[in-house]
C-alpha positions as CSV (number, residue, x, y, z in Angstrom):
1,M,9.1,27.1,-1.0
2,A,7.3,23.8,-0.6
3,K,6.5,21.6,-3.6
4,T,3.3,19.6,-4.3
5,L,2.7,16.4,-6.2
6,K,-0.6,15.5,-7.7
7,V,-1.7,11.9,-8.0
8,E,-4.4,11.7,-10.6
9,L,-6.6,8.9,-12.0
10,A,-6.4,9.6,-15.7
11,V,-9.4,7.6,-16.8
12,P,-12.2,9.3,-18.6
13,N,-15.6,8.7,-17.0
14,A,-14.0,6.9,-14.1
15,L,-17.2,6.8,-12.2
16,S,-18.7,4.5,-14.8
17,V,-15.9,1.9,-14.5
18,Q,-16.9,-0.8,-12.0
19,D,-14.8,-0.8,-8.8
20,L,-12.3,1.8,-10.2
21,V,-13.2,4.5,-7.7
22,P,-13.0,2.3,-4.6
23,N,-9.7,0.8,-5.8
24,F,-8.3,4.3,-6.3
25,Q,-9.5,5.3,-2.9
26,N,-7.9,2.2,-1.4
27,F,-4.6,3.1,-3.1
28,G,-4.9,6.6,-1.8
29,E,-5.4,5.4,1.7
30,D,-2.3,3.2,1.4
31,V,-0.4,6.4,0.3
32,Y,-1.9,8.3,3.2
33,R,-0.7,5.6,5.7
34,A,2.7,5.4,4.2
35,L,3.4,9.2,3.8
36,R,1.3,11.1,6.3
37,N,4.4,11.8,8.5
38,E,6.5,13.0,5.5
39,C,4.1,15.4,3.8
40,D,0.6,16.9,4.0
41,V,-1.9,14.5,2.6
42,S,-5.6,14.7,3.3
43,I,-7.6,11.5,3.9
44,E,-10.7,13.6,3.3
45,E,-9.5,14.6,-0.2
46,I,-8.8,10.9,-0.9
47,D,-12.2,9.7,0.4
48,H,-14.1,12.5,-1.4
49,F,-13.3,11.2,-4.9
50,A,-12.5,14.0,-7.3
51,G,-10.2,12.0,-9.5
52,A,-7.0,13.1,-7.8
53,F,-5.3,13.9,-4.5
54,H,-2.3,16.0,-3.5
55,L,0.9,15.5,-1.5
56,R,1.8,19.0,-0.2
57,G,4.6,20.5,1.8
58,L,7.4,18.6,0.1
59,H,11.0,19.8,0.2
60,K,12.4,20.2,-3.3
61,R,15.0,17.5,-2.5
62,D,12.3,15.0,-1.5
63,V,10.0,15.3,-4.5
64,R,11.5,12.5,-6.5
65,T,11.8,10.2,-3.5
66,V,8.2,10.7,-2.5
67,A,7.1,10.2,-6.1
68,A,9.1,6.9,-6.2
69,K,7.4,5.8,-2.9
70,V,4.0,6.5,-4.5
71,R,4.9,4.4,-7.6
72,K,6.0,1.6,-5.4
73,I,2.7,1.6,-3.5
74,L,1.0,1.8,-6.9
75,D,2.8,-1.4,-7.9
76,K,0.7,-3.2,-5.3
77,H,-2.5,-2.1,-7.1
78,P,-2.0,-3.6,-10.6
79,W,-5.6,-2.9,-11.6
80,L,-4.8,0.8,-11.5
81,T,-3.1,1.3,-14.9
82,D,-3.8,5.0,-15.6
83,V,-2.4,6.9,-12.6
84,K,-0.3,10.0,-13.2
85,I,2.1,11.5,-10.6
86,Y,3.4,15.0,-11.3
87,E,4.4,18.2,-9.7
88,V,1.9,21.1,-9.7
89,P,2.0,24.6,-8.4
90,D,0.8,24.7,-4.8
91,D,-2.4,26.7,-4.6
92,H,-2.2,26.5,-0.7
93,D,0.9,28.7,-0.5
94,A,0.1,32.1,1.0
């Protein structure tokens, strides 16, 4: 069974914080470019800001490695201080 990571901007009223949404989208686009061949990640989900995006289709053995890669990309975006990365149930499994 595939695993899913959620990458969430944990800032209340994020839309009211200047430049926060575009910075989170830029970070998400960096994640997309780096991981699109390793998991299912939607550029549409990233560009349509909903406060989070998902990395789907991960093998159990890869969850920690992918999370570490996302954290490393996040290090290049120091203005994003409240981003959470955690495993969630995959609502796309059928």
